[in-house]
C-alpha positions as CSV (number, residue, x, y, z in Angstrom):
1,M,20.3,0.8,9.7
2,A,21.9,4.7,9.4
3,D,20.6,5.9,12.6
4,T,19.0,3.6,15.2
5,A,19.3,6.1,18.2
6,Y,15.6,6.3,18.5
7,L,15.3,2.7,19.4
8,D,17.0,3.5,22.7
9,W,14.2,6.3,23.7
10,P,12.1,5.4,26.9
11,F,8.5,4.8,24.6
12,L,10.2,1.4,23.6
13,E,11.2,-1.8,25.3
14,P,14.4,-3.6,24.8
15,W,12.1,-6.2,22.9
16,H,11.0,-3.5,20.8
17,K,14.7,-3.0,19.4
18,E,15.5,-6.5,19.2
19,L,12.3,-6.5,16.9
20,A,13.3,-3.6,14.6
21,T,17.0,-5.0,14.2
22,S,15.8,-8.8,13.2
23,L,13.3,-6.9,10.9
24,D,15.9,-4.8,9.0
25,A,18.1,-8.2,8.6
26,W,15.4,-9.9,7.2
27,A,14.4,-7.1,5.0
28,T,17.7,-6.6,3.4
29,Q,17.8,-10.5,2.4
30,H,13.9,-10.8,1.6
31,V,12.4,-7.7,0.2
32,P,13.2,-5.8,-3.1
33,H,13.6,-2.2,-3.0
34,A,12.1,-2.4,-6.9
35,H,8.8,-4.0,-7.9
36,G,8.4,-5.0,-11.6
37,P,5.0,-4.7,-13.9
38,D,2.6,-7.1,-12.2
39,V,2.0,-5.8,-8.7
40,D,-0.7,-8.3,-7.9
41,A,1.7,-11.0,-8.0
42,E,4.1,-9.2,-6.0
43,C,1.8,-7.9,-3.3
44,R,0.4,-11.4,-3.1
45,A,4.2,-12.8,-2.5
46,L,5.2,-10.3,-0.1
47,V,1.8,-11.2,1.9
48,K,3.4,-15.1,2.0
49,S,6.8,-14.1,2.7
50,L,5.8,-11.4,5.4
51,G,3.5,-14.7,6.9
52,A,6.0,-17.7,6.4
53,A,9.0,-15.0,8.3
54,G,6.2,-14.4,11.4
55,W,5.8,-10.6,11.0
56,L,2.1,-10.6,10.1
57,R,2.0,-12.2,13.6
58,H,2.1,-8.7,14.9
59,A,-0.8,-7.5,12.7
60,V,-3.6,-9.2,14.7
61,G,-4.7,-9.7,18.3
62,G,-5.0,-12.6,20.2
63,E,-4.0,-16.1,20.4
64,W,-3.1,-16.1,16.8
65,G,-0.8,-12.7,17.4
66,A,2.3,-12.2,18.7
67,S,0.5,-10.8,22.1
68,P,-3.2,-10.8,23.3
69,A,-3.4,-7.2,22.5
70,I,-2.1,-5.9,19.1
71,D,1.0,-4.0,20.1
72,T,1.2,-0.2,18.4
73,R,4.6,0.2,19.2
74,A,5.7,-3.0,17.1
75,I,3.2,-2.3,14.8
76,C,4.8,1.3,14.2
77,L,8.2,-0.4,14.3
78,I,7.6,-2.6,11.7
79,R,6.2,-0.2,9.2
80,E,8.8,2.1,9.3
81,T,11.5,-0.6,9.0
82,L,9.8,-2.3,5.7
83,A,8.9,1.6,4.4
84,R,12.5,2.4,4.3
85,H,13.2,-1.0,2.1
86,S,9.8,-0.7,0.2
87,G,6.8,1.1,-0.4
88,L,4.8,-2.0,-1.3
89,A,6.3,-3.9,1.6
90,D,4.8,-2.0,4.4
91,F,1.7,-1.8,2.4
92,A,1.5,-5.4,2.1
93,F,1.9,-5.6,6.1
94,A,-0.2,-2.8,7.2
95,M,-3.1,-4.0,4.7
96,Q,-3.2,-7.3,6.6
97,G,-3.7,-5.3,10.0
98,L,-6.0,-2.8,8.7
99,G,-8.2,-4.8,6.8
100,S,-8.3,-7.5,9.9
101,G,-8.3,-4.9,12.2
102,A,-12.2,-5.1,13.3
103,I,-12.3,-8.6,13.7
104,S,-9.4,-8.6,15.8
105,L,-11.0,-5.9,18.0
106,Q,-14.5,-7.1,18.2
107,G,-15.3,-10.1,16.1
108,T,-16.9,-12.9,17.3
109,P,-15.0,-16.7,18.2
110,A,-16.0,-17.7,15.1
111,Q,-14.7,-15.1,12.7
112,K,-11.3,-15.1,14.5
113,Q,-10.9,-18.7,14.4
114,R,-12.3,-18.7,10.8
115,Y,-10.0,-15.4,9.5
116,L,-7.5,-14.3,11.6
117,P,-5.5,-17.6,11.5
118,R,-5.1,-17.2,7.6
119,V,-4.2,-13.6,7.9
120,A,-1.6,-13.9,10.2
121,S,0.5,-16.9,8.0
122,G,-0.3,-15.1,5.1
123,E,-2.6,-17.2,3.4
124,A,-5.7,-14.9,2.9
125,I,-5.6,-11.2,1.7
126,A,-7.5,-8.9,4.1
127,A,-9.1,-5.6,2.9
128,F,-11.0,-2.5,4.4
129,A,-13.7,-1.2,2.8
130,L,-15.1,2.1,4.1
131,S,-14.7,5.0,1.5
132,E,-17.3,5.6,-1.3
133,P,-17.2,8.0,-4.0
134,D,-18.9,11.1,-2.1
135,A,-17.8,9.4,1.7
136,G,-14.2,9.6,2.5
137,S,-13.3,12.2,5.4
138,D,-17.5,12.4,6.2
139,V,-18.2,8.7,7.1
140,A,-21.8,9.7,8.3
141,A,-22.6,10.4,4.1
142,M,-21.9,6.4,3.5
143,Q,-24.7,5.7,1.1
144,C,-23.8,1.9,0.6
145,A,-26.6,0.2,2.7
146,A,-27.9,-3.0,3.8
147,R,-31.0,-4.3,4.6
148,I,-32.0,-7.2,6.7
149,D,-34.2,-9.9,5.1
150,G,-34.3,-13.0,7.5
151,D,-30.8,-13.9,8.7
152,H,-29.0,-12.6,5.8
153,A,-28.4,-8.6,5.4
154,V,-28.6,-7.8,1.6
155,L,-26.1,-5.3,0.4
156,D,-26.3,-2.5,-2.6
157,G,-23.7,0.5,-3.2
158,E,-20.4,1.3,-3.9
159,K,-17.2,1.5,-2.2
160,T,-13.8,3.1,-3.6
161,W,-10.3,3.8,-3.2
162,I,-10.0,0.0,-1.7
163,S,-6.8,-1.3,-1.1
164,N,-6.3,-5.0,-1.8
165,G,-9.3,-4.7,-4.0
166,G,-9.4,-7.1,-6.5
167,I,-7.0,-9.3,-4.9
168,A,-8.3,-9.6,-1.5
169,D,-9.7,-12.8,0.1
170,F,-12.2,-10.8,2.0
171,Y,-13.4,-7.3,2.5
172,V,-15.0,-6.0,5.9
173,V,-17.0,-3.9,4.6
174,F,-19.4,-0.8,6.2
175,A,-22.6,-0.3,5.2
176,R,-25.7,2.1,6.2
177,T,-28.7,-0.2,8.3
178,G,-30.6,2.8,9.7
179,E,-30.7,2.0,13.1
180,A,-30.0,5.6,13.6
181,P,-29.3,9.0,11.5
182,G,-26.1,9.6,10.5
183,S,-22.6,7.9,11.9
184,R,-24.9,5.9,14.6
185,G,-26.8,3.9,11.8
186,I,-23.9,2.0,10.0
187,S,-22.7,-1.8,10.5
188,A,-19.7,-3.6,9.6
189,F,-19.8,-7.0,7.4
190,I,-17.4,-9.5,6.5
191,V,-17.8,-9.9,2.9
192,D,-15.7,-12.9,1.0
193,A,-14.0,-12.9,-2.5
194,G,-16.5,-14.7,-4.9
195,T,-19.7,-13.8,-2.9
196,P,-22.8,-13.5,-5.4
197,G,-23.3,-9.8,-5.8
198,F,-19.8,-8.4,-5.1
199,E,-17.9,-7.5,-7.9
200,I,-14.6,-5.2,-8.7
201,A,-16.2,-2.5,-10.6
202,E,-12.7,-0.6,-11.4
203,R,-9.2,-1.3,-10.9
204,I,-7.4,2.4,-10.3
205,E,-3.9,2.9,-10.8
206,V,-2.1,5.5,-9.0
207,I,1.3,7.0,-8.5
208,A,2.4,5.0,-6.6
209,P,1.5,1.3,-7.5
210,H,-0.3,-1.0,-5.4
211,P,-3.5,-3.1,-5.5
212,L,-6.6,-0.4,-5.3
213,A,-10.5,-0.9,-6.7
214,R,-14.0,0.1,-6.6
215,L,-15.9,-1.8,-5.4
216,R,-19.5,-3.0,-6.5
217,F,-22.4,-4.5,-4.4
218,T,-25.8,-5.5,-6.4
219,N,-28.2,-7.5,-4.0
220,C,-25.3,-9.1,-2.3
221,R,-26.6,-11.6,0.4
222,V,-24.1,-12.1,3.2
223,P,-25.5,-14.2,7.0
224,L,-25.8,-12.0,9.5
225,S,-23.1,-14.4,11.2
226,Q,-20.7,-12.3,9.1
227,R,-21.6,-8.7,11.2
228,I,-19.0,-7.4,13.3
229,G,-20.1,-6.1,16.2
230,E,-24.0,-4.9,16.9
231,P,-26.3,-3.3,14.6
232,G,-25.6,0.1,14.1
233,E,-22.3,-0.1,15.6
234,G,-19.8,0.2,12.5
235,F,-19.3,3.6,13.0
236,K,-17.8,2.9,16.2
237,V,-15.8,-0.6,14.9
238,A,-14.3,1.5,12.5
239,M,-12.8,4.5,14.4
240,R,-11.6,1.7,16.9
241,T,-9.8,0.1,13.6
242,L,-8.4,3.4,12.5
243,D,-6.9,4.3,16.2
244,V,-4.9,1.3,15.9
245,F,-3.1,2.2,12.4
246,R,-3.5,5.9,12.2
247,T,-0.4,6.4,14.0
248,S,1.5,3.3,12.1
249,V,0.7,5.3,9.1
250,A,3.0,8.4,10.7
251,A,5.5,5.6,11.4
252,A,5.3,4.1,7.2
253,A,6.1,8.5,6.6
254,L,9.3,8.1,9.0
255,G,10.7,5.2,6.8
256,F,10.2,6.7,3.7
257,A,12.0,9.8,5.3
258,R,14.7,8.2,6.8
259,R,15.7,6.6,3.5
260,A,15.5,10.0,2.0
261,L,18.0,11.2,4.0
262,D,20.1,8.0,4.1
263,E,20.4,8.5,-0.2
264,A,20.6,12.5,0.5
265,L,23.6,11.7,2.7
266,R,25.2,9.2,0.3
267,R,24.7,11.3,-2.4
268,A,26.0,14.7,-0.8
269,T,29.2,13.2,0.4
270,T,29.8,11.6,-2.7
271,R,28.8,14.0,-5.5
272,K,31.9,16.0,-6.7
273,M,31.7,20.1,-7.4
274,F,33.6,22.9,-7.3
275,N,37.1,21.0,-6.4
276,G,35.0,19.2,-3.4
277,V,32.0,17.6,-2.7
278,L,28.0,18.8,-2.6
279,A,28.3,18.1,1.5
280,D,30.8,20.9,1.4
281,F,28.8,23.5,1.0
282,Q,26.4,25.6,3.9
283,L,23.4,25.3,1.8
284,T,23.6,21.6,1.4
285,Q,24.7,21.2,5.3
286,A,21.5,23.3,5.9
287,K,19.2,21.1,4.2
288,L,20.1,17.9,5.9
289,A,20.5,19.6,9.3
290,Q,16.5,20.6,9.0
291,M,15.8,17.1,7.3
292,A,17.0,15.2,10.4
293,L,15.3,17.9,12.9
294,T,12.2,17.0,10.6
295,I,12.7,13.5,11.2
296,D,13.3,13.5,14.8
297,S,10.8,15.8,15.4
298,A,7.8,13.8,14.0
299,A,9.5,10.2,15.0
300,L,8.7,12.0,18.8
301,L,5.7,12.4,18.1
302,V,5.1,9.2,16.8
303,Y,6.0,6.9,19.5
304,R,4.8,9.1,21.9
305,A,0.9,8.4,20.5
306,A,2.1,4.8,20.2
307,W,3.3,4.4,23.7
308,Q,0.2,5.9,25.0
309,R,-2.1,3.8,23.3
310,D,-0.4,0.6,24.0
311,Q,-0.6,2.2,28.2
312,G,-4.4,1.8,27.4
313,R,-4.7,6.0,26.9
314,T,-6.9,8.1,24.2
315,V,-4.6,9.2,22.0
316,T,-7.4,10.8,19.6
317,R,-4.9,14.3,19.7
318,E,-1.6,12.3,19.7
319,A,-2.2,9.8,17.0
320,A,-3.5,13.4,14.8
321,M,-0.5,15.2,15.4
322,A,1.7,12.3,14.5
323,K,0.2,11.8,11.2
324,L,0.0,15.3,10.5
325,A,3.7,16.1,11.4
326,A,5.2,12.7,10.2
327,T,3.4,12.6,6.7
328,E,4.1,16.5,5.9
329,G,7.3,16.8,7.1
330,A,8.2,13.5,5.5
331,Q,6.9,15.1,2.3
332,Q,9.2,17.5,2.8
333,V,12.4,15.7,3.8
334,I,11.6,13.5,0.3
335,D,11.8,17.1,-1.5
336,A,14.7,18.1,-0.1
337,A,16.3,14.8,-1.0
338,V,14.9,15.2,-4.3
339,Q,17.0,18.3,-4.6
340,V,20.3,17.4,-3.3
341,F,20.1,14.6,-6.2
342,G,19.6,17.6,-8.8
343,G,18.4,15.8,-12.0
344,L,19.1,12.4,-11.1
345,G,16.5,13.2,-8.5
346,V,13.5,13.2,-11.0
347,V,14.8,10.2,-13.2
348,S,12.1,7.1,-13.3
349,G,13.4,4.2,-10.8
350,Q,16.0,6.4,-8.6
351,P,15.1,5.6,-4.8
352,V,14.3,9.6,-4.4
353,E,11.9,9.6,-7.4
354,T,9.8,6.6,-6.1
355,L,9.6,7.5,-2.1
356,Y,8.2,11.2,-4.0
357,R,5.5,8.7,-5.4
358,D,5.0,6.9,-2.4
359,I,4.8,9.5,0.4
360,R,2.3,11.3,-1.6
361,A,-0.6,9.4,-0.7
362,L,-0.2,9.1,2.9
363,R,-1.1,13.2,3.3
364,I,-4.6,12.1,2.2
365,Y,-5.4,8.0,3.3
366,E,-6.6,7.3,6.9
367,G,-7.4,11.1,7.6
368,A,-6.0,13.8,5.1
369,S,-4.0,16.6,6.7
370,E,-7.0,18.9,7.2
371,V,-8.8,16.4,8.7
372,Q,-6.1,15.7,11.1
373,Q,-5.8,19.3,11.7
374,L,-9.9,19.8,12.4
375,I,-9.6,16.8,15.3
376,I,-6.5,18.6,16.6
377,A,-8.5,21.9,16.8
378,R,-11.4,20.0,18.3
379,E,-9.8,18.7,21.1
380,L,-8.1,21.6,21.8
381,L,-11.4,23.5,22.1
382,K,-13.2,20.5,23.9
383,D,-11.5,21.1,27.4
384,T,-11.6,25.2,26.9
385,P,-14.6,27.1,28.5
386,C,-16.3,29.0,25.7
387,E,-17.0,32.1,27.5
388,T,-20.2,34.0,26.2
389,K,-20.8,37.8,26.8
């Protein structure tokens, strides 16, 4: 680690610092910075490696987790550390948590027993299936439906942009069950891979490669024992899950940004130019200073939100601020690092070029930046009296 001063901030406890330091040492030995052409195989291998080393225990709660409840600060530190080493390693860890989060939070004892031990050990890969072709940020527009037929739910419809799609062993799927209009008539179900009527309709290739797919359900019968929570409470289940992991998206962005600053510092202090080095120029120094300022500003918001959630407080506004500041800021930091590298910065496979592709999606998934702005404004207006003439 180049800069570890933030590990002494009052938001964190001594064991958090030990966790981050230990993970960094482990990742240095076990996590490759670059990946090859078979992303599916590498993602499976990373999940197994993270599970075998015990890191995935932090992604689940209960007796199979590292603590009775998921510790948001630990999740953030793990994602930030892994993201500095490898975007795919961060992805592999994050999706185990997001994909099984609903089970950790509201699953039945039987569901937890069946899935969480395998998630924590890396033996089973999880996926979270919420988005649809016409229902991304607007979850209430969901069209995938589930009708009740005896002791089964029958799912019909599609999901898209589903991370781990095609390699997951099970999917937490949200479908409209019609108990009430809009978001109040959605339920959550666990669908095992290989269930008749469930298929991978399309694999999706993106600029930062990771397993991603469009799913299709056609008369797909799922036992009602696989429903998570009560009928019609799927939206609440989804939001509770996202509340845990949204702040960690910001932490992953921090990891990308910190790696970009480290690379930029290394380049600026070694690149010879005009009888000196690039770092001798005030323009370069100003750029590096702004990068550091952006990172620390975002980090304060990230660990404030994580700390507040671990204290049991509502963090709707704080998590939105953290995600907005960290992802947008990381984009600026990484772009600046590419500029410091000059032509080398756009060469395929260079660390800053990889980071440039890695960061872009974080400004969109789990709530686009524009959605975070709406959330922040809504929370502000909620507590502001509206005066009418």
